[in-house]
N, C-alpha and C positions, 0 to 999 in steps of 0.2 A: 306525573302530570299528563293529562290527555291532550290530544292535538287542539281541541277547541279552546281549552284553557290557555294553552301556550300561545295560540294565535291571538287570543283576547289580550293577554299580557303584552305581547309584542305591539299590538295596535295601540294600546294605552300609552306605552313608552314612546312610540313613533309620534303620536299626537302631541305628547308633552314636549318632545324634542323639537317638533315643528314650531310650537309656540315659542320656545326658547330661541330658535334660529330667527324667527321674525322679530322678536324683541331686540336681540343683539344687532340685527341689521338696522333696525329703527334708530337705535342710539348711535351706532357707528356712523351712519350716513348723515345724521342730523347735527352732531356735536363734534367740533374739531378736537377738543381736548378730552375725548371720552376715555374712561379707564381702560388701559391696555389689556387687562384680563378679560374684557368682553370679547376680544379677538380670539383668545384661547377657548373660551366657552363656545363661541360660534363654530370653531373648527371641530371641537370634540362632539358637539351636538349634531353637526352635519354628518360626520363620519359614523356616529352611532346610529343615526337614522338610516343611512344607506346600508349599514351592516345588518340591521334588524329587518329591513325590507327583504334583503336577500335570504335571510334565515327563514322568514315567513314563507317565502316561495319554496324553499327546500322542504320544510315541514309539511306544507300543503301537498307536495308530491309524494312524500313517503307515508303520510298519515300516521296511524298508531304504531306502525312498524319502525318508525324512526328511533334509533338508539339515542339520539340527541335529547329526546324528551326527558330521559332519566338523568342525563348529565347536566342539562341546563335548567331543569325545573326545580321545584322545592322552595321552601322558605328562605334557605340560605344560598340558593342558586343564583347564577349571574343575571338571569332575567329579572328576578325580584330585586336583586341588587341594583340593576340599571333603573328599575321603576322608582325605587326609593331615592336614589341619587338625583335622578332627573327631576323628581317632584321637589326636592330640597333646593336644587338649582333654580327652578322656576320661582320658588318662594322668595328668593333673594331679590327678585324684581318687584317693585311696587305696583299696586293696582293702578290702572290708568286714570281712575276717577278721583284719586286721592288729592285733595287740596289744589286742584289745578283748574277748577271751573272758572270761566270768565277771564282767565289770563290769556295773554298773547301766546302764539305758538312757540316763539323762541323762549319766552319766560316760562311756559309750561315745561319745555324740554330741560331748562336749567334746574327747575324745581325737581323734576323726576330724577335727573342725574344726582342731585343732592340727596334725594331720598334713597338712592342706592347705597349711600353711607360707605363708600370706599374711602380710605382703606380698611374701615372697620369690618366690612364683610369680605375683604380680599382673601384673608387666610382661610375662611370657611369655604369660599369658592374653590380655592386651590386644593383643599382636602377632598372636596366632592369630585373635582376633575380627576384627581389621582384614583379615586374609587371607580369612576367611569372607565378610565384607561385600563384598570385591572380587569374589570368585567369584560371589556371589549377583547382583551387579550385571551381571556378564557374562552369566549365564544369563537374567536378566530382559531384558537388551538383545536377546539372540538371539531371544527369544520375541516381544517387542513390536515389533521391527523387521522382522517377517515372515520371519525366517530359516527358520521352519518351512514356510511355504507359498509365499513370494513372492520367493525369490532367483532371479533370472533373469539369464542371461548375454545381454547385448544383442548384436546382430549385428556390432558393431564391436569386440567383445571387452571392452567396459567393463562392469563388474559393476553392474547397475542394481538397487537394492534399494528396495522400497516399505515404508514404515513404517505399521503398522496403528495407528490412533488411535481414541479414543472420539469420539463425535459432537461434543462440545464442542471437543476439540483440533483435529479436522479443520476445524470451522467457523472457528476462530481463524486457522489457517494460510491457509485459502482466502479469508477476508475480507481478510487482509493482502495476499495476492498480487493480488486483484482491483483494478482501477483504475476501470472503468466497469461498471455493472450495466445491461444492456439490457432487463431485464424490463419496465420501464415502457413502453418503445417497443413491445415485443411485445404487451403488453396493450392498448395504444392501437390497434395495427393489428388485433388481434382484434375490438376494439369497432367498428371501421370496416367489418368484414366483412359483406357482404350474403349471407344464406342462399341457397344454390343457385348461387353463383358460385364460380369457381376450381376446381371439381371436374374440369374438362376436363384439368387437368395430369396427373391420375392415370390418364387414359385414353390418354395419348400413349405411343408405343413408346419414346421417349427416357426417360421416367420409369420405365417398367417394366424397361428394361434396367439403369438406374442403381440402382433400389431392390432388384433381385434380385442386386446385388453382383457383376456381371461385372467382373473385374479390369481388362479393357481399357477400360472406360468408367466410371471411378471419379469423374469430375467432371462435373457438369451445370451449364451456364452459361445462366441465364435473362436475356435482355436485352430492353430496350424503351425507348421514347422517354420523355421526362419526363412524369410524370403518368399513366403507363400502369397504375399500381396494382401495381407490383412488390413493395412492402413488404407490402401486404395479402395478396398471393399467397404471399409467403414465409411469413407467419404461418400461412396455411392449410396450406402444405407441411409446416411444422414439426409441426403437430397431426396431420397424416396419418402422418408418420414415427413420432411417438410412439405412435400407435395401432398401427402395423405392428409395432414392436419389442416391444409388449406381448403379441403373439400367442404361443401356446404353443411354436410351432416356430421362433421367431426366434432362439433362442440368447441368450447374454449380450451384448446390444447396448445402445448408449447413444446419446442424441441431445443435442447441444449447439448453441447458436445464438449469433450476435452480430450486432447491428444497428449499422452505421456511422451516424453522425449528423452532419449538416452543422453544427449549432449548436456542437458541440465544437471545430470548426475545428482538428483535430489529425491527426497521422499515427496511424491506427488499428491499425497492425500489432502493436505490443506490447500495447496494451489488449485487442485481440481474442484474442491468444494467452494472455494472463493469465487472461481470463475462461474460455476453453475449457478450459485446464488445470485451473482451479479446479472447473469443473463436472464433469469426469471424476473428479477427486479426491473430490468430494462423493458422486458416484454409487457409487464403489467403497469409500468410507470409508477410503481409503489415500492416502498422500502419498509421492512419491519422496523417498528419503533425502536427496539433495542439496538438494531444495527445502525440506525440513524444517530442514536445517542453515542454509540461507540465511535462512529465517524466524527462526530462533533468533538469528542474528547481524544480522538486519534489513538484509540485503543484497539489494536488488531484483534480480531476474534479468534478464539480457539476452535478446535474441531467440534467440540460439543456446542459451542455458540453457533457455529455455522449450520450444524444439523437442526438447531432450534430455529434459526432464520429460514432454513429450507422448509421446515414444517409450516411456518407462518405464511411464507409467500405462496406455498402450494394451494392455500385457500382461494387464491385468485383464479385457479385453473381447474378444468374438469380432469385433464390428464397431462402428465409431463413425461415426454420421452427423453431419456438421457443416454448418450453414447459416450463410453470411455474406451479409447483405443490404446493398445500397447501397454496393458497393465503390467506386463513383465519388465518394462523399461523403468519403472519406478524404483528408486534406490532408497531404502529397501521397500519391499512391497507389502509388508505385514500390516502397516497402518491403513494403506489403501484398501487392502482386502477386508480389514475390519470395518471400514466405512461402508464398503459395498454390502457387507453382511448386515449392517444396521439398516441401510436403505431397503434391502430386500426383505428383512424379517420383521422390522418394527412396523406396527400397525399405523403409525403416524404417516407412513410414506406409501400407502396403498395406491395412491394416484400415480406413482412413478412406474414407468416401464423402462427397464434398464437393459442396455445392450453393451456387452463387454467383449473386447478382443484381446487375445494374448497368445503367447506360445504355449506349447503343451508341457508345462512344468508340473511336476507331481504335487507341489504344495498348492499351486493355483487350482489344479484339477480337484484336489481334495476339498478345498474350501468352496469352490463353485458348486460342486455336486452336493455339498452339505447344506447349502442354502436353496436347494431345489432349482438351481439354474438349469435351463434347457440347453444341452450341449449341441453345437452344430460344427462338425469337423470340416476343414477345408481340404482334407485328403479325400477328394471325390472326383468323379468324372466331369462334373461341371467346371471345376477349376482347371483340370487338364484341358478341357475344351477352350476355356478362356485363354490359357497360355498359348494354345495353337493359334487362336485368333490374333493374339498380340504379335506373335512371331510373323505370321503371314502379313499383317498390316505393316509391320516395320520393314519387311523385305520389299513390300510394294512401294512404300512412301519414301524411304531413304534414297537419296540421289545416287549413292555409290552402288547400293544393291540393285537399283533399277537398271543398271548397265549389265547386270549378269543375265545370262540366258534364262528364259522362263523355266525350262526343265531343271536347270541347275538350282534355281531358287526353290523349286518344289523338293528337290533332293535334300537341300539344307533344312527346309521347314520340317520335313519328316524326321530328320536326325535330331534336331533340337527339341521338337515336340516330344519325341520318345525319351530323350535324356533328361528332360526338366524335372520329372518326378514331383510335380506339384509346386515347383519353386519358380515364381516369376523372376526373382532376383537372379537366379542362375541363368535364366534365358536372356535377361538384359546383358549380363556380363559376357556370355558367349557371343552375342550379336556384336558387342563392341570389339571383342577379340577378332572375330572374322572380318569385321569392317576394315581392319588394318592390313589384312593379307591381300597380296596383289595377284596371285596366280591360283588357278583352279586346283592344281595339284596340292598346293599348300592348304587350301581350304578343305579339300577332301581328306588330307592327312589329319587336319585338326578335328573334323567331325568324326573321323574314325577313332580318334583317341580323346574323346571328350572327357573332361574331369568329372568325377562322380559326385563331388561335394562342393560346397562353397569355399571351403578352405583350399582345396586343390585348385579351384577357379582363381582365387586371389593369388596363389603362388604363381600360376601361369601368367596372370596379368603383370605382376611385378617382374617376372623374368623377361617380358617383352619390352620393358621400358628401356629406351636407349641410354647408353652410358652418360651421354652429355646431358640427359634430362633428369638424372637421378637426384642431383642437388635441388633442382627446382621442384620436382614432384614431392620429395621428402619435406621440403619447406612448406609447400602448399598443404600437405596433409597435417603436419605438426602444428602449423600456425592456425589452421582452421580448428583443430581440436583445442588449442590454447584459447582462441577467441571465444569458442562456445562455452568453455568452462568459466571464463572471466565475465562475459557479458550475458550469458543465458540467451534469451530471445529479445533482450532490451535493445540490442543494436545489431543490425546486419553486418556481415563481413563483405565488403565490396571488392571486386576483382582488382581495382587499381591499388587498394590498400595491400592486398596480398602481394602484388608485384613490388610495391614500394618497400614492404617489410622484407622481401627477399634481398634487396640491395642492402637494407639495414642490417640484416643478419650476416650476410656473406661478406660485406665490405667491398663488393664489386662496384666499379664505376659504371654508371648507366651508359656512357658512351662506348664502353668496351663491348657490350653485347645487346645494345638497345633493340635491334631487330628481332631478337629471340623472344622476348617476353612482354612486349608492349601491347600486344593484341590479345584480347580474351580468347580468341580462337586458338592461339598458341597454347594457352593454359588448358583449354578444353581438349585439345589434341594430345597434349602430354599426359594429362591426368585421366583422360578417358572416363570410364564409368565409376571411378573412385570419388569424383566430385560432381556436384550438380550446379548448374548455372541458370539463374532465372533473372529476368528483367526487373529492375527496380522502378518504382513510379517516379523516382527522381532522375532516372537515367542511369546507365551503367548496369552492371550485373552483380547480383548477390550470389555468394558462394557458400556451399555447405557440403558436408559429407553426403554422398548420394544415398547411403543406407546405413542403418545401425550396425550392420555386420562388418562394415569397413573398420570402424573404430574397435569393435569387439575383436576382430582378427589381429589388428596391429598391436593391441594392448595385451594380447594373450601370449602364452609361451609357445603357441603353435606357429607363430610367425618368426621365431628366432633362428630358423634354419634356412638354408638356401638363399636365394636372391631376396626374399622377403625380409631377411635380417637387416638389410640396409635401411629399411623403412620402419621397423618395429620400434616400439618404445614401451617402457614399463608404465603401466597405468597408475602406479602409486608414486612414481617419481615426480618431483616438482619441475616446473617449467623454468629452471634457472636461466637457461640461455636466452629465452624470450624476454623474461623480466629484466635481466641485466641489460639487454640491448635497448629496451624501452627506456629505462631510467637513465642510462648513460647518455643516450642521444637526446633525451628531453632536457637534461641539464646543460647541453651544449647547443640547444636550438638557436639561441640568440646569435650564435656565430655564423649560422648558415641560413637563417630565415629572418626576414624583416617582420617581427611579430606585430609591430604597430600597423604595418600595411595589411597583415593577415587579419588583425582584429577589425579593421575598417571594412575589409572585403566581406567578412562573414557576418557583419553586424545585423543585417536583415535577412539572413539565411535561416531556413528551417533547422532547428537544433539537431535533430537526428541526422539529417542529410549532411550537415557541415562536419559533424564528428565522424560520420561514416566515410566521407569522401576526401577530407583534407588530412593528409598524413601527419602534419604537425599537430593539428588539434586531436587527431586520433591518438597520437603518442601521449600527449599531456593527459587527455581524458582517461586513457587506459592506465596510466600511472596512478591517477587519482582513484580509479576504480580498484586497483590492487590495494591501495592504502585503506580505502573505506570498507571494502567487502572482504570478509575472511574466507576467501576461496582459493587464492593462490598466494604462496608465501613469497616474501621479498626479504632480502638481507637487510638488517637494520642500517648498515652503512649506506646502502643505496637510498633508503628512505631519508636518512639524515642529510645526505647531499642534496636530495630533491627539495627538502623543506628548509634548508639552510637560509636563514634570513639575509645573510650577507651576500649571497649569490645574486648576480644581476638578473637572473631569469625569474626571480620571485615576483617582482612587480608585473612583468609581462605575463607570468602565469595567471595571476589574478585577473588581469585585463582580458586575456584570451578566454579563459574558462568562465568569466563573468557573463559571457554570451549564452552559456548553456546551463541555466539554473536547473532545468529538469533533471539533468544527469549529475550535476556537481554541486547542488545547493547545500547538501549536508556538509560537504568538505569546505566549500567556500564560506559558509556561514561561520565556521570556526576559524578559518584562515584569516578572515577580515576582522575578527574580534580583537585579537591581541595587538597592542601597540608595538610598533617595530623599534621603539626606543627603550633604552635601559632606564632604570630608575633615576640615574644621574643626568638624564636628558641626552645621552650620547646617541649619535645617529645610527641608522640601521647597519651601515657598513662597519661601524666602529665598536659594536657591542662585543662582549667577551664570548669565549667559547662556552663558558658555564651558562651564561644567559641564553645563548642559542640552544643549548641542550635542554634546558628547562622548558623553553618555549616549544620545542619539538615534542617533548614528553607531554606537555599540556595538549597539543594538537592530537596526539595519539589517544590520550585518555578521553578527550572530548568526543572523539570519533568512536569510542567504545572499543578500540583496538588494544585491549589490555595485553593480549598475546604479543603484539609488536612492541609495546612499551616494555614488557618484561625482557624481550630479546635486546632491545635498545639499552636497557639498564645493564645487562650483562656485558654489552660491548663497551660502554663508557665507564662502568664501575660506579657504585653509589658514592664513593668518596669524591669523584670528579664533579658531581652535580652540586651546584650551589643552591641547596634547598631553601635557603633564606632569601633568594633573589625575589625582588618584588616585581610582579607582573601587573600590567594595567591595560585596560581596554574596555570593551563593552560586550555584554551578553544579550542575545535576543531571548529574553526571559518571559515566561508566561506566569502571571499571577492569577491563580484561580480564586474567584470570588463566587460563592455558591457553585453553580454549574457552568458559569461563564468564564472563559479564559480571556484575560486582557494581556495581549502580547505586546511587548515594547522593548526597545534597547535599554538595558540597564548598565551603568558603568560599574567597574570594579577596580580594586587595587588590593593586592595581597600576595602572599606566597602561594606556591603551587597547591599546598594543602587546602588553604582557604578558598582558592579559586575553584578547584575541583569539587570541594564540598558544596558549593552553591550552584554548580552547573545545572542548567535546566534539564528536566527529564524529557528530552525530545527524541533524538536519534540514538542516544546512548543509554546504557544501563549504568548511570552514574554511581550508584552504590558500589558496584563492582570496581569502578575506577578508584573511588576513595578507599575502599577496602584494600586494593592493591597497594596504594601509596602507604597506607598504615602498616601493611605487612612488611614493606621495604623501607620503613622510616629510618632516617639516619640516627647516628648516636647523639647529635647535638639536640638540645632541648628546644622544641618548638612549643607553641602554646595550644594544647589540646582544647582548652576552653573556648578560644576564639574559633577553632575549627568546628566545635560543637554548635556554637551560635550560628555559624554560617550554614551548617548542615541540617539542623533540626526542622527547618521549614520544608525540606524535601523528604523527610523520613516518613515512610508509609509502608504498612504491611496489609495484606488481605485479612479479613476478619478471622479466618481460620488459621492464620499464621502467627508466629511469635518472633520476638527478637532473639534469634539464635546467636551462636558464638561468632558468626561471621558478620553480624550486623554492625555497621560502623558506629552506631549509637552505643552499643555495648562496649565496643573496643575503646572508644574515646573515654567513656566513663571509667573503664578499667585502667586507662592510662593516667587517670587523675584529673580529668576535666571537671570543673566545678559545676554541679548541676544547677546552682543558682546564678552562675555567671556574674559574680560581683564585679562592678565597674562597667557593666554594659547597660545600654539604654533600656533593655527589657530582658527578661529571663527566658531560658529555653522552655520552661513549663508554659509561660504565657504564649509563646509561639506555637507550641504543640497543641494547646487548647484552641487557639484561634484557627489552627489548621485541622481541628477535629481529629487529631492523631491520638487515638485511645492507647495504642501500644506504647507510643512515645511518652505520653503523660504518665502511664503506669511505670515504665522503666525509670523515668526521672524521679518520680516519687519514691520508688524503691531505693534509689541512689542517694536520697536525702534532700531532694528539692523541697524548698519551703513554699507551701501553697499560698502564703500570704505575701511573698515577695513580689514587688511590682516594678523592679528595675531601679537603677541608680539615678538619683536626681542630679548628681554631679557629673555623670557621664555625658560626653559630648554627643549630640544627636547624630544619627547617620545622615550623610549628605543627601540632599534631595536628588532623585534620579538614580540613586544606587539601588541595587536589588534589595538590600536589607531595609531600605527606607519604607518598604511595604509594611513593616512592623513598628514603625516609629510611634504610631498612635496608641500602642499598648502600654506605654509607660504610665504608671500610676493606677492601672486598672487591675484588680485582683483576678486571678484565673477564673474563679467561679462566676464573677460578674461578666467576664468576656463572653461567656456562652450566651448571655441574654442581650448584650449590647453590641456585639460584633458579628457580622456574617462570616462564613467560612472564608479564610484567606490563607493561601499556602502556595507552594511551587508545584503541587500535585493536585489533580482533580479528585472529586469526592462524589460518590453515588448515593450513599445512605446517610445523609447529614443528620436527619432527625434521630435515627437510632443512635448514632455516635454521640450527639449532644446529650441524650438521656443517659447513656452509659458513662460518659465523662462526668456529667453532673453527679451521678451516684458515686463515682470513684472519688471525686473531690469531697463530697459530703460524708464519705465514710471516714474521713480524717477529722478527729475531734476539733483540732485547731480551726479548721475551715468552718465547721458548724458554728463555733463560738464567734469567730471573727465576722462571719457573714450575717 
């Protein structure tokens, strides 16, 4: 459709809707008992008119280049559909001259209303209104999904569409896709920057070639030894890039960065891509349509998905500068190296200019050189000069050093500058050591015998720690490492928490040595350059290891000798002492803390601040984190005591943590589901051991902690569990209808097999949980058919997968579950068909499911409000007829419904009985 025809069609519809609006207003204002459907017609016609007027303006601006013309035009397009529906709506109104001549105004109005022939025309009007709504939705979708400006054909032929969202919507999607936010690391590196250093990088030919966007040199690799200052240099480079792209002639360029971080102890490939994609989406205020769909369905993207999203969002920019710092700190780094190789070598990403920093490891060097990255070593005179500037600036600015004689400071500057050998970190540590010395002869002796390496430097630092500070420093180092593993970057470690946990771990009374550790300056003085302290926006100080090499040294065998042995720990050993202290003290909190008063005090407090600064909340939230996140192991007995329904702390636990949904919602959502009473109505305090054990097992499986459940089962023994115990409560379940999820609380009652079988696929991999239960099933006979009916609505495999031997559906059928579920309101095959579950339907038919079974008429219907009630309407409807009469309905979302419907239809019709019966 050409622009002139499109505008003509729009004008015709607008004129028609204008007449309809005038007619509706005429009748509504004149007659008290006007047909109420006129109000709906008035609203729909008015909004359609406004929408089309806006559409006309957009098409006028773009002319023949507007992609909307192809989408909205044509005989079956929404513009033509609107024209037909509006014309038919107008035809429902009588002509003003019909049989009303000579009558009074009121009589004419009554005659006209009678000629409307409501309710005879009422149904016709509603059908037309539904058509108008559908066409409006199509037009709105075309506008909001960037069909006007952002339909781009990607180079591999896949239609990549970006959806334009408002700021709030974009933020929601980006926040969901982000895993780690490196901004804190960037800000910390910027704070460590010494003015006048790092600018050498912008003067090198390698930088100039890279920043000028020469296609042959799109990747710059900055490498250096440990402690060379790569991260601070990366932060400087990022600020220079941002300054460059803000220049008038830079075009539409963007900069994104990511800092790998040793404390996360994770593969950084996916988190890095997720952050980079989110930053480009935020910068453009657009989101790739597939990413928006994944967000809506809460399906986290894979690495390949993220690369596809990156390709799509790049269409919004002329160039994209991406900085990845500390590649070597990714555990492991093979996947991140592979992603970098893709970005550098794939023609889809030629707009990207990549800057990577890392240590000089052979595998990294081999990979970076293989992708034609331009190497830039930090072993150069520029870095040595920067270190000298840093040393001189510190000697001038530090209040202790300022008291030294000028000539003596120059002597120290020369010695340290000469001994640094390109290591900023080495210089920082030496300055901290010298700061503690009180006499010139001691300083001269120290600079005369400077350590040659960082290892030697750390050994010297530990040897200088006073005996009375050893316990405190060791606790600070170990707890900081524990906190980083447990919380990643989700929660800062505050200095007051570090102090409180010191008392928690040592059992010391605060009154015994309160003056020693109540001030952050005491911590700073005792730990020196091993820890860094930075101000929090909420007040107080955030604590972290000052450098990657601190943890690296403590967890290596190199620290197991000399004074360092007092502080070293095995990097593979669990944090048993820390976890035990947390859980033990958390179950006893009600004895020492007024949890009710605490709950009231923190009710209106920022979530992150309250958890980070209140030791009681920090303890509880950390215990929850240990249970929910498989990063640090906890003994099953500790978990059991923490989750014991009969313990008085349980109610307070829910009340306190209820204030912190952002951090604890996954846990609390399950904790609040189960009823605290036994099936006989017994109170929470009076329930049996077996009931409590089953409830704890259900918690763990709902949280996806099959590993903890397995350990718990070993502790209690399968014979001790009352597998037949009836659980009751409610599940926050999502019933997926077409592509829209309708989430609501659904009640349930059943044994642990039935409850786990119907668990919603939200935070857990429920099939694994059910598979675990079936693998550890007791000897007594439970009903596999009932479990099958509960489970089949969640069964789903990708198209290229099959029901393997670990699939719960196969296991249940192998255990003798009736594929026809005699005695139930509907059959598993009916549920599989309405869920568009091709693999499930196929497996059920192979097991002997009757395609003509429609459920038992004698079976009692599922109670309203229960999860299975979603399938109550299937009774009496043959599976083959369900395809045409019921929309997709299941506990799992579906992407390719049309293809699935066709394939299931072919599957069902391949069975002779179905063809005859239907």
